[in-house]
LONUDO-556578 format. One record per residue (C-alpha): z, y negated, x negated; residue number from 1. Coordinates in steps of 0.001 Angstrom, whole numbers, plus 500000, padded with zeros to 6 digits. Layout:
! residues N
- Z:Y:X:NUM
...
***
This chain:
! residues 255
- 903477:286043:656086:1
- 900055:285261:654629:2
- 899344:282818:657461:3
- 902571:280959:656738:4
- 901762:280697:653036:5
- 898260:279400:653716:6
- 899536:276750:656130:7
- 902216:275654:653695:8
- 899754:275357:650828:9
- 897277:273386:652897:10
- 899870:270941:654196:11
- 901375:270442:650770:12
- 897937:269635:649371:13
- 897375:267063:652098:14
- 900668:265325:651342:15
- 899848:264862:647675:16
- 896188:264041:648231:17
- 896552:261540:651065:18
- 899281:259277:649729:19
- 897329:257545:646906:20
- 894336:256895:649161:21
- 896470:255296:651850:22
- 898491:253283:649364:23
- 895447:251777:647660:24
- 894525:249797:650783:25
- 898049:248905:651953:26
- 900412:246017:651279:27
- 903265:248410:650536:28
- 903973:252132:650395:29
- 906879:253955:652007:30
- 907884:257525:651203:31
- 909800:258971:654145:32
- 911273:262250:655355:33
- 908852:264298:657455:34
- 911165:264130:660472:35
- 910465:260397:660701:36
- 906706:260852:661115:37
- 906270:259711:664711:38
- 908963:257043:664924:39
- 908270:255380:661583:40
- 904528:255295:662302:41
- 905300:253387:665499:42
- 907571:251005:663599:43
- 904838:250466:661014:44
- 902267:249769:663736:45
- 904637:247288:665364:46
- 905238:245563:662017:47
- 901524:245293:661334:48
- 900878:243809:664771:49
- 903579:241208:664144:50
- 902882:240303:660514:51
- 899421:241587:659618:52
- 900970:243549:656740:53
- 899853:247157:656352:54
- 902250:249944:655385:55
- 901084:253219:653841:56
- 903379:256014:654949:57
- 903693:259240:652976:58
- 905702:261932:654786:59
- 907070:265110:653223:60
- 910375:266816:652498:61
- 912887:264379:651016:62
- 913170:266630:647978:63
- 909425:266461:647314:64
- 909298:262698:647717:65
- 912313:262094:645489:66
- 910679:264140:642741:67
- 907442:262172:643170:68
- 909318:258888:642803:69
- 911044:260251:639712:70
- 907743:261346:638211:71
- 905794:258126:638725:72
- 905716:254692:640295:73
- 903845:254038:643513:74
- 906455:253932:646246:75
- 908073:250667:647330:76
- 910655:252260:649586:77
- 912274:255641:650171:78
- 913802:256914:653403:79
- 915588:260224:652884:80
- 916857:262688:655488:81
- 920118:263081:653601:82
- 922313:261238:651146:83
- 921883:263850:648400:84
- 918296:262988:647510:85
- 918942:259266:647723:86
- 921958:259789:645453:87
- 919679:261702:643089:88
- 917419:258670:642644:89
- 920271:256157:642785:90
- 922125:257923:639986:91
- 918983:257788:637866:92
- 918579:254069:638485:93
- 915262:254531:640294:94
- 916196:252730:643516:95
- 917846:249385:644125:96
- 921451:250242:644946:97
- 922006:246805:646473:98
- 919234:247425:649022:99
- 920533:250842:650063:100
- 921687:251288:653647:101
- 922401:254177:656014:102
- 919705:253559:658599:103
- 919720:256418:661123:104
- 921548:259510:662277:105
- 920443:262637:664131:106
- 921592:266047:665352:107
- 920665:269649:664566:108
- 919266:271931:667260:109
- 918018:275464:667820:110
- 914552:275505:669372:111
- 912210:278034:670969:112
- 908622:277837:672242:113
- 908499:275932:675528:114
- 907531:279060:677492:115
- 910280:281197:675951:116
- 913073:282390:678234:117
- 915564:283149:675462:118
- 919090:281873:676082:119
- 921541:281306:673267:120
- 924902:279560:673197:121
- 925806:278402:669713:122
- 929351:279479:668905:123
- 931177:281287:666093:124
- 929544:284654:665386:125
- 926887:284236:668100:126
- 924143:286878:668117:127
- 921325:284878:666559:128
- 919776:287968:664968:129
- 919614:289649:668374:130
- 918048:286566:669948:131
- 915237:286719:667380:132
- 914170:290036:668893:133
- 912726:291295:665628:134
- 911071:287965:664830:135
- 911966:285402:662192:136
- 913944:282170:662252:137
- 911885:279152:661217:138
- 913780:276841:658859:139
- 912990:274226:656254:140
- 913764:275428:652732:141
- 917570:275778:652688:142
- 917672:275383:648914:143
- 916230:271867:648805:144
- 915109:270366:652112:145
- 917808:268482:654057:146
- 917120:270126:657441:147
- 917285:273551:655839:148
- 920468:272705:653964:149
- 922113:271452:657144:150
- 920955:274593:658961:151
- 922301:276976:656346:152
- 925609:275116:656254:153
- 925932:275271:660043:154
- 925080:278965:660263:155
- 927468:279741:657416:156
- 930263:277823:659127:157
- 929587:279805:662303:158
- 929651:283107:660417:159
- 926065:284140:661164:160
- 924053:283134:658080:161
- 924288:286605:656538:162
- 922866:288172:659709:163
- 919606:286172:659539:164
- 919193:285345:655836:165
- 916640:288152:655461:166
- 914775:287167:658625:167
- 913557:283659:657831:168
- 910260:281826:657808:169
- 910839:279184:655153:170
- 908853:275959:655547:171
- 908432:273168:652990:172
- 909630:270549:655469:173
- 911121:270337:658939:174
- 907847:269445:660663:175
- 906252:272643:659386:176
- 909291:274587:660646:177
- 908744:272883:664002:178
- 905051:273804:663990:179
- 905743:277510:663459:180
- 907815:277565:666643:181
- 905414:275337:668589:182
- 902585:277775:667822:183
- 904692:280778:668780:184
- 904667:282176:665248:185
- 908465:282196:665185:186
- 910662:282808:668255:187
- 913388:280385:667144:188
- 913793:277569:664656:189
- 916238:274965:663417:190
- 915118:271335:663402:191
- 916474:267902:664243:192
- 916799:266934:667885:193
- 914294:264145:667276:194
- 911670:266647:666085:195
- 912125:268705:669231:196
- 911774:265594:671394:197
- 908461:264782:669711:198
- 906899:268226:670349:199
- 906233:269257:673973:200
- 905448:272822:672943:201
- 909084:273551:672116:202
- 912375:273290:673986:203
- 915932:272859:672784:204
- 917914:276057:673266:205
- 921233:274588:672152:206
- 922695:271951:669827:207
- 924775:272763:666758:208
- 928260:271241:666830:209
- 928371:268250:664498:210
- 931446:269670:662775:211
- 929472:272666:661451:212
- 927548:270587:658912:213
- 927637:267280:657070:214
- 926697:264242:659175:215
- 922918:263858:659364:216
- 922249:260464:657828:217
- 918981:258788:656805:218
- 919558:256318:653963:219
- 916859:253808:653006:220
- 916413:251862:649769:221
- 913812:249900:647868:222
- 912592:251407:644630:223
- 912900:249492:641393:224
- 909112:249073:641406:225
- 909024:247630:644926:226
- 906620:244812:645669:227
- 908141:241548:646953:228
- 906651:242278:650390:229
- 908819:245406:650726:230
- 912003:243433:651375:231
- 910522:241987:654568:232
- 909712:245467:655884:233
- 913199:246687:654974:234
- 914630:243802:656996:235
- 912356:244783:659889:236
- 913612:248377:659731:237
- 917127:247021:660106:238
- 916151:244723:662972:239
- 916215:245050:666773:240
- 912526:245894:667290:241
- 912664:248895:664953:242
- 916040:249900:666386:243
- 914532:250091:669874:244
- 911744:252370:668629:245
- 914122:254638:666743:246
- 916493:254834:669699:247
- 913683:255786:672048:248
- 912723:258591:669646:249
- 916269:259948:669870:250
- 917746:258708:666599:251
- 921215:257216:666312:252
- 920774:253702:664908:253
- 923556:253092:662388:254
- 925055:249652:661980:255
***
């Protein structure tokens, strides 16, 4: 477990250290769920090519980013991986409710390293503990991070959470959970389908039924401190060019 703790500490430090540096040279700053890393970077690059405007992107767990927005100004926009953390800021009056929109949807999957031969069919009371083969299940923190919360809810609904609750590798965001499986440090993990599609070193073992957890929704909103330029990027996120990029990455574009 010491390796996991070291990786988590290092990545967390990078998240907090990198954001101010990037923001200082950008036209606007967007805080976004870690699962959006690849797709939103491509959208940002496309926007810059079209407008010349630069966007600083800070990716982490939605819970971490929401707390950062609460603690200080600096972000112009927030894209959460669930409604709960957007509600948290909305209820505190820290985001513009009028600008809020459900942008994307996704699905929850069980993954294994690409070379793994494990076979699992997700169903009520399936033998997830046996499939781990003495290893640990990689999950984002089920107490705060959306992907982990969805995962715990799904496993609870299927009647298997209690069989694996003591056999977890808990990551601070879904991309770290993905990395543990990609490196072979965990035999199985729970991430979004879009994360699995972005990482060739893992494969999808099976998909969790949508009725085992709350719908996976990514809401977006401007913060109350947003620069005037942020509205144009929000419009771009809701436009056809961004929609094509998100769709290609595997997200459901919500209208």
